[in-house]
C-alpha distance (Angstrom), angle and dihedral (degrees) to the residues before:
residue distance angle dihedral
M1 . . .
M2 3.80 . .
T3 3.79 123.4 .
G4 3.74 134.1 174.7
L5 3.79 96.9 26.1
T6 3.78 115.7 136.2
M7 3.79 126.6 175.3
V8 3.77 118.8 -155.6
T9 3.77 127.9 -172.0
Y10 3.78 118.9 -168.2
L11 3.74 137.8 172.0
E12 3.76 117.8 -138.5
M13 3.76 109.6 -147.0
P14 3.81 122.6 -156.0
D15 3.78 120.9 -103.6
F16 3.77 111.0 -81.3
K17 3.77 112.2 -138.0
P18 3.78 116.0 174.0
N19 3.80 115.8 -129.7
E20 3.79 135.7 -178.1
Y21 3.83 91.4 -78.1
F22 3.80 90.3 54.6
W23 3.80 94.2 49.7
K24 3.80 92.3 44.2
N25 3.82 95.1 49.8
H26 3.81 105.6 28.0
W27 3.81 106.4 33.4
D28 3.77 122.4 71.3
G29 3.80 95.4 -168.7
K30 3.82 91.8 -121.1
E31 3.79 96.0 92.6
E32 3.77 127.9 52.6
K33 3.78 114.6 -90.2
W34 3.81 93.4 -116.3
V35 3.84 89.4 57.0
A36 3.81 91.8 54.0
F37 3.80 90.5 46.7
A38 3.84 92.8 49.1
R39 3.81 91.7 47.2
A40 3.81 91.9 50.9
V41 3.82 93.5 48.3
R42 3.82 91.0 47.1
V43 3.83 91.4 52.7
L44 3.82 92.3 46.3
M45 3.80 92.3 50.4
A46 3.80 92.4 47.8
E47 3.80 93.8 47.9
T48 3.80 93.0 46.2
G49 3.78 92.8 47.4
G50 3.79 95.0 43.6
L51 3.79 91.2 -119.2
K52 3.81 130.9 145.3
L53 3.80 119.1 -122.2
S54 3.77 118.6 -123.9
D55 3.78 127.6 -162.8
C56 3.82 93.9 -161.8
T57 3.77 115.2 135.4
L58 3.80 122.2 -123.8
E59 3.80 88.3 -108.3
D60 3.83 90.1 55.3
K61 3.80 90.7 52.1
I62 3.80 93.3 48.4
E63 3.79 91.3 47.9
Y64 3.81 91.7 50.1
K65 3.79 92.3 47.7
N66 3.81 91.6 50.9
L67 3.80 92.2 48.0
V68 3.80 92.6 50.4
R69 3.78 91.3 48.9
G70 3.81 91.6 45.6
K71 3.80 91.2 -127.0
K72 3.78 102.8 134.3
Q73 3.75 148.1 -26.4
P74 3.83 120.3 -69.7
L75 3.79 117.2 -78.8
K76 3.78 114.1 -96.8
K77 3.76 112.8 -123.3
Q78 3.80 113.8 -121.7
E79 3.78 114.4 -126.7
């Protein structure tokens, strides 16, 4: 009987440093540069890992988790 054995596979991606091409083709100038950079890195990580992107808020995730666990009623949205 084997216990405590965990296998992990990971892909190390190269450093992502935005250059003129990146700013010219992936930044519309309406959002802050860090937002464009974060969005691009998020998409690259999802595509590389075969993951789906989700636009759920943290509050949505907490509410879902609580509902699944039967802990409490859904959070009430503040107006």
